[in-house]
C-alpha positions in Angstrom: -30.8 5.1 -15.3 -31.5 3.9 -11.7 -34.2 1.6 -11.0 -37.1 3.5 -9.3 -36.9 3.5 -5.7 -33.4 1.9 -5.4 -30.7 3.8 -3.8 -27.0 3.5 -4.6 -26.4 2.4 -1.1 -28.7 -0.7 -1.4 -26.0 -2.2 -3.5 -24.1 -2.9 -0.2 -27.0 -5.0 1.1 -25.8 -8.6 1.4 -22.1 -7.9 1.4 -19.9 -9.5 3.7 -17.3 -7.8 5.8 -14.1 -9.5 4.4 -11.0 -8.6 2.0 -11.8 -10.0 -1.5 -8.4 -11.4 -2.1 -8.4 -13.6 1.5 -12.1 -14.9 1.1 -11.0 -17.8 -1.1 -10.4 -21.6 -0.4 -7.1 -21.2 -1.9 -5.9 -19.3 1.3 -3.1 -21.4 2.8 -3.6 -23.1 6.3 -1.3 -21.1 8.9 2.3 -22.5 9.6 2.9 -23.3 12.9 4.0 -21.0 15.4 7.9 -20.8 16.5 8.4 -22.9 20.0 11.8 -23.1 21.8 15.0 -21.5 21.0 16.7 -21.1 17.4 19.8 -19.4 16.3 19.7 -17.8 12.9 21.8 -15.2 10.8 18.8 -13.1 9.9 15.3 -12.5 12.0 12.6 -10.9 10.0 9.5 -9.6 12.0 6.5 -9.2 9.9 4.7 -11.3 7.3 3.4 -8.6 5.1 5.2 -7.6 1.8 8.3 -5.7 3.3 9.1 -9.0 5.5 8.3 -11.5 2.5 10.7 -9.5 0.3 13.3 -9.1 2.8 13.5 -13.1 3.6 13.3 -13.5 -0.1 15.8 -11.0 -1.2 18.3 -12.3 1.7 18.4 -15.4 0.0 18.6 -14.5 -3.3 21.4 -11.8 -2.4 23.5 -14.7 -0.1 21.8 -18.2 -0.4 23.8 -19.5 2.8 21.9 -17.1 4.8 19.8 -18.7 7.5 16.6 -16.8 7.7 13.6 -17.1 10.3 10.6 -14.8 9.4 7.5 -14.2 12.4 4.2 -13.1 11.9 2.3 -12.1 14.7 -0.9 -13.3 12.8 -1.1 -14.9 9.3 0.7 -13.9 6.2 -1.0 -11.2 4.4 -3.6 -10.7 7.0 -3.3 -7.0 7.1 -2.4 -4.2 4.7 -0.7 -6.6 2.3 -3.9 -8.6 1.9 -6.4 -5.7 2.2 -5.0 -3.3 -0.4 -6.2 -2.6 -4.0 -3.6 -4.7 -5.9 -1.9 -1.6 -7.5 1.8 -2.2 -7.8 3.2 1.1 -8.7 6.8 2.0 -9.5 7.0 5.4 -7.8 9.2 5.2 -4.6 8.4 8.8 -3.6 4.4 8.8 -3.7 4.4 10.4 -7.0 6.8 12.7 -9.2 5.4 15.7 -7.3 6.2 14.6 -4.1 9.5 13.2 -5.2 10.6 16.5 -6.9 9.7 18.6 -4.2 11.7 16.7 -1.4 14.6 15.2 -3.5 14.9 17.4 -6.6 18.7 16.6 -7.1 18.1 12.8 -6.9 14.8 12.2 -8.1 15.5 11.4 -11.7 17.7 8.6 -9.9 14.6 7.7 -7.5 12.5 7.3 -10.5 14.9 5.1 -12.5 15.4 3.0 -9.3 11.8 2.5 -9.0 11.0 1.3 -12.4 14.1 -1.1 -12.1 12.1 -2.1 -8.9 8.9 -2.7 -10.7 10.9 -5.1 -13.2 12.1 -6.8 -10.6 8.8 -7.6 -9.3 7.6 -8.9 -12.6 10.9 -11.1 -13.1 10.2 -12.6 -9.6 6.5 -13.3 -10.5 7.8 -15.2 -13.7 10.8 -16.9 -12.4 9.0 -18.4 -9.4 5.5 -18.9 -11.3 3.7 -16.9 -8.8 -0.2 -17.0 -10.1 -1.2 -13.4 -8.8 -2.7 -12.0 -12.0 0.1 -9.7 -12.6 -0.7 -7.3 -15.4 1.4 -4.2 -16.3 -1.2 -2.0 -18.2 0.0 1.1 -16.3 -2.0 3.6 -14.3 -4.8 6.2 -15.9 -5.5 9.3 -13.7 -8.8 10.8 -14.5 -9.9 14.3 -13.9 -13.6 14.8 -12.8 -13.6 18.4 -12.1 -12.4 21.3 -14.5 -10.0 22.6 -12.1 -8.3 19.0 -12.1 -7.6 19.2 -15.9 -4.7 21.2 -15.8 -3.0 18.9 -13.2 -2.8 16.4 -15.9 -0.4 18.7 -18.1 -2.6 19.1 -21.3 0.5 20.5 -23.1 2.5 17.2 -23.0 2.5 14.1 -24.8 0.1 11.5 -23.3 -2.8 13.7 -22.4 -6.2 12.5 -23.2 -8.9 14.7 -23.9 -12.7 14.1 -22.8 -13.4 11.7 -25.7 -10.0 9.9 -25.4 -10.0 9.0 -22.0 -13.9 7.6 -22.5 -12.5 5.6 -25.2 -10.4 3.9 -22.4 -12.8 3.6 -19.5 -16.1 5.0 -20.0 -17.6 7.2 -17.5 -19.6 10.4 -18.0 -17.7 12.0 -15.1 -14.5 12.0 -17.1 -13.3 15.4 -18.3 -9.5 14.4 -19.0 -7.0 12.1 -18.4 -3.2 10.9 -18.6 -2.1 7.3 -18.9 1.2 6.3 -17.6 1.6 2.9 -19.4 5.0 1.6 -17.4 4.6 2.7 -14.3 2.1 0.6 -12.9 0.8 -3.1 -12.7 -2.3 -4.8 -11.2 -2.2 -8.2 -9.1 -3.9 -10.0 -6.6 -1.8 -8.9 -3.4 -2.5 -11.9 -1.1 -1.7 -14.6 -4.0 1.7 -12.7 -4.4 2.2 -12.7 -0.6 1.5 -16.3 -0.6 3.7 -17.0 -3.5 6.8 -14.9 -2.2 6.2 -17.3 1.2 6.5 -20.3 -0.9 9.6 -18.9 -3.1 11.2 -17.7 0.5 10.8 -21.2 1.7 12.0 -23.0 -1.5 15.2 -21.4 -0.7 15.5 -22.3 2.7 13.7 -19.7 4.7 11.6 -20.6 7.8 8.3 -19.0 8.5 6.3 -19.0 11.7 2.7 -17.4 12.0 1.1 -16.9 15.1 4.2 -15.8 16.7 4.5 -12.2 18.4 7.3 -10.5 19.0 7.6 -9.4 22.6 11.3 -8.0 23.4 14.4 -7.3 21.5 18.0 -6.9 23.3 21.7 -6.9 22.2 23.1 -10.2 23.5 26.9 -10.9 22.6 27.5 -10.1 18.8 24.1 -10.4 18.0 20.1 -9.8 19.2 18.2 -12.0 21.2 14.3 -11.7 20.5 11.8 -13.1 22.8 8.4 -14.3 21.3 5.0 -15.3 22.3 6.4 -18.9 22.6 10.1 -19.0 21.9 13.1 -17.3 21.7 15.5 -16.3 18.6 19.2 -15.5 18.7 20.0 -13.5 15.5 23.1 -11.9 13.8 20.9 -9.3 12.4 16.9 -8.0 12.7 14.9 -6.8 10.1 11.5 -5.2 11.8 9.0 -4.8 9.0 5.7 -4.2 11.5 4.9 -1.0 9.5 1.9 0.6 11.2 2.0 -2.0 14.5 3.9 -0.6 17.0 7.5 -2.5 17.2 10.3 -2.3 19.9 11.6 0.7 18.3 10.0 3.8 19.9 11.2 6.7 17.9 9.5 4.7 14.9 5.9 5.0 16.9 5.7 9.0 16.4 6.8 8.7 12.6 3.6 7.3 11.3 -0.4 7.2 12.1 -2.7 4.3 11.2 -5.3 5.6 8.6 -8.2 3.4 7.8 -9.0 2.9 3.9 -12.2 1.4 3.0 -12.6 -0.8 -0.3 -15.8 -2.5 -1.8 -15.8 -5.2 -4.6 -18.6 -5.7 -6.9 -20.1 -9.3 -8.0 -18.6 -10.4 -11.3 -19.3 -8.4 -14.6 -20.8 -10.1 -17.5 -18.7 -10.0 -20.6 -21.4 -7.5 -21.7 -21.1 -5.0 -18.9 -17.2 -5.3 -19.2 -17.2 -4.6 -22.8 -19.7 -1.5 -22.4 -16.9 0.2 -20.4 -14.1 -0.3 -22.9 -12.0 -1.3 -20.0 -8.7 -3.2 -20.4 -8.2 -5.2 -16.9 -4.5 -4.5 -17.0 -5.1 -0.8 -16.2 -5.6 0.7 -12.9 -7.5 4.1 -12.4 -7.4 6.6 -10.0 -9.0 10.1 -9.9 -7.4 13.5 -9.3 -8.7 14.9 -6.2 -7.2 14.8 -2.7 -10.0 12.4 -1.5 -9.3 10.0 -4.7 -10.9 6.8 -5.7 -8.8 4.0 -6.9 -10.2 1.1 -8.7 -9.5 -1.6 -11.2 -10.9 -4.9 -12.7 -9.8 -8.1 -10.5 -9.0 -11.4 -12.5 -12.6 -12.7 -12.0 -14.3 -9.4 -13.7 -15.1 -7.8 -10.5 -14.7 -3.9 -10.0 -12.4 -3.2 -7.0 -13.6 0.5 -5.9 -11.6 1.9 -2.8 -10.3 4.8 -1.4 -11.5 8.6 -0.9 -12.5 8.4 2.9 -9.1 8.4 4.5 -10.3 8.0 8.5 -7.9 8.4 11.3 -9.3 7.8 14.7 -8.3 9.6 17.8 -5.5 8.3 19.8 -4.3 6.1 16.6 -6.9 3.6 17.6 -7.0 0.5 15.6 -9.1 -1.7 17.5 -11.6 -4.3 15.7 -14.9 -2.2 15.5 -13.2 0.4 13.5 -13.1 -2.0 10.3 -16.8 -1.8 9.4 -18.0 1.9 9.2 -21.2 2.2 7.6 -21.2 5.6 6.4 -17.9 5.3 4.7 -19.0 2.3 2.4 -22.4 4.3 1.5 -20.5 7.0 0.3 -18.5 4.7 -1.8 -21.5 3.1 -3.2 -23.0 6.6 -4.2 -19.6 7.6 -5.8 -19.4 4.5 -7.6 -22.9 4.8 -9.0 -22.3 8.1 -10.1 -18.9 6.8 -11.8 -20.5 4.3 -13.7 -24.3 4.8 -14.1 -24.6 2.0 -16.8 -23.7 -0.5 -14.1 -27.3 0.4 -12.5 -28.4 -2.9 -10.6 -25.0 -4.4 -9.9 -24.3 -5.2 -6.2 -21.2 -5.3 -4.0 -20.5 -8.5 -2.5 -17.6 -7.6 -0.3 -16.7 -4.5 1.9 -13.5 -4.6 4.0 -11.0 -1.8 5.4 -7.3 -1.8 6.1 -4.9 0.3 8.2 -2.3 2.1 6.2 1.1 3.6 8.0 0.8 7.2 6.7 4.1 9.4 7.2 4.3 13.2 6.9 6.5 12.7 3.9 3.9 10.3 2.2 6.5 7.6 1.4 8.6 5.1 3.3 11.5 5.9 5.6 14.2 3.7 7.2 16.6 3.5 9.9 18.6 1.4 12.2 18.6 0.6 16.1 20.8 -1.6 18.5 24.4 -0.3 17.3 23.0 -1.2 13.3 22.0 -4.9 14.1 18.6 -3.8 13.7 17.0 -2.2 10.5 13.3 -0.9 10.1 11.1 0.6 7.5 7.7 2.0 7.7 5.5 5.1 6.4 4.7 3.8 2.9 1.6 5.8 2.9 -0.5 3.3 0.7 2.0 2.5 -2.1 3.9 -0.4 -0.4 2.9 -3.2 -2.9 5.6 -2.0 -5.4 7.9 0.1 -2.9 8.3 -2.9 -0.3 10.7 -4.8 -2.5 12.9 -1.8 -2.9 12.7 -1.3 1.0 13.8 -5.0 1.4 16.8 -4.4 -0.5 17.5 -1.0 1.6 17.1 -2.7 4.8 19.5 -5.5 3.8 22.0 -3.2 3.0 21.7 -1.3 6.1 21.5 -4.2 8.7 24.5 -6.0 6.8 26.6 -2.8 6.9 26.9 -2.4 3.0 27.3 1.4 1.3 25.3 0.9 -1.9 23.2 3.4 -4.2 20.4 3.0 -2.3 22.0 3.8 1.0 23.5 7.0 -0.3 20.0 8.4 -1.2 19.1 11.7 0.8 15.5 9.7 0.8 17.0 6.7 2.9 19.1 8.9 5.0 16.5 11.2 6.0 13.9 10.8 8.7 10.2 12.0 8.3 8.8 15.0 10.6 7.1 13.0 13.4 3.3 13.5 14.0 2.7 15.3 17.3 0.9 13.7 20.5 -2.9 13.9 20.9 -5.0 16.2 21.0 -2.7 17.9 18.4 -2.3 15.2 15.8 -6.1 14.3 15.8 -6.9 18.0 15.5 -4.3 18.6 12.9 -5.2 15.7 10.8 -9.2 17.0 11.2 -8.0 20.4 10.0 -6.2 19.2 7.1 -8.7 16.8 5.8 -11.2 19.9 5.9 -8.9 21.6 4.1 -8.1 19.1 1.5 -11.9 18.4 0.6 -12.4 22.6 0.4 -9.6 22.4 -2.3 -11.4 19.3 -4.1 -14.6 21.6 -4.2 -12.9 24.6 -5.2 -9.5 24.0 -6.9 -7.8 26.6 -4.4 -5.2 25.5 -1.9 -5.8 27.1 1.1 -3.7 28.8 3.8 -3.6 25.7 6.1 -2.5 23.5 3.2 0.2 26.0 2.2 1.4 26.2 5.5 1.7 22.6 5.6 3.5 22.6 2.3 6.1 25.2 3.3 7.0 23.1 6.5 7.2 19.9 4.3 4.5 18.1 6.4 1.1 16.3 5.1 -1.5 13.7 5.6 -2.3 11.3 3.0 -3.7 7.5 2.2 
């Protein structure tokens, strides 16, 4: 029972606006920026997961390659260091989305996704990356009666109310489904820092605070200008995701969606035991406006999601990162989910920007006559899918025909988002329709129309 006179929002008092993962003395000092001119085989632009995996995989696949990675800010500063640390096997934002869009190749995509997650686990072990990697699976929970059928009660693995509460104890749970092999939890910033160290150990050069300012074909390669230098590269991979890059057609294919996150103070052993929660298991509820949550290696509960916010004009300026009304909503929903933790406080609050595409998963392409390759649009599931994307990008920029490049999912492009004000109006209408479906269980005419057109909005 809640303490008299105390509101759930009061648990935010004293919290700092900083990503938990980056608020640590273990964060490496930034590497020096690029100065002068360099010549390399491969230039990678972007120091998030996609760029880091590309640099590492390039050297694992061809140890003689000279690789330079440039990052405009710091390694893991943006989405890579601000997510919940769920590393999922899916490449298609879940089975339903994958089967709906690519029914003929979904089984192959599912296999490739599991192999990709195996590859991440093997890389963490091989390079000794201390990122708290724990592969306990993902638990989906129903908190409204109409969500229970979505968990397929007639199939093996379904958990009724008592069974799901035996795994994680919340009075809001009505049913659940545990997918034991499809997800790991980890510290995403430490994974990124470990990937950077591993890539450098194989010969890569990484320059932080180095912004790409121009890209053009020059001779048999590409000339890239940066804030303080010039790079001549045989091939270039663009891994800037939500941030605008030099390929204009990518800009219309993603919109920036803000995702907000809280982290509690560390739980005592008794509090954690009362929840019956194995910290290797990540949890998400089943609504359109869904929460994702997990136990961190130091026994905090990370609690995020629900309010996916798009700002008019694709705005990403700094004052959008602290949204009091969203943090208060998260705090209230946390209190309803875990009333037995009354009195616990949140120490951190933060947000990050998700590169959302209309098909809910990454897309790929090339430019400059195949000398440049890009990926974007991960829609919140880039922690795992970024490694697969790195291999696709290296295949594309190297001109290799592989099982990956033959995929319809790789060859297709998503429907772009419209310009303003249509984009903002459409996204707001979609958010309202999704909230109505969460409340009623009925998919209204607006969402059914988007389904027929193969369009959508998610985080």
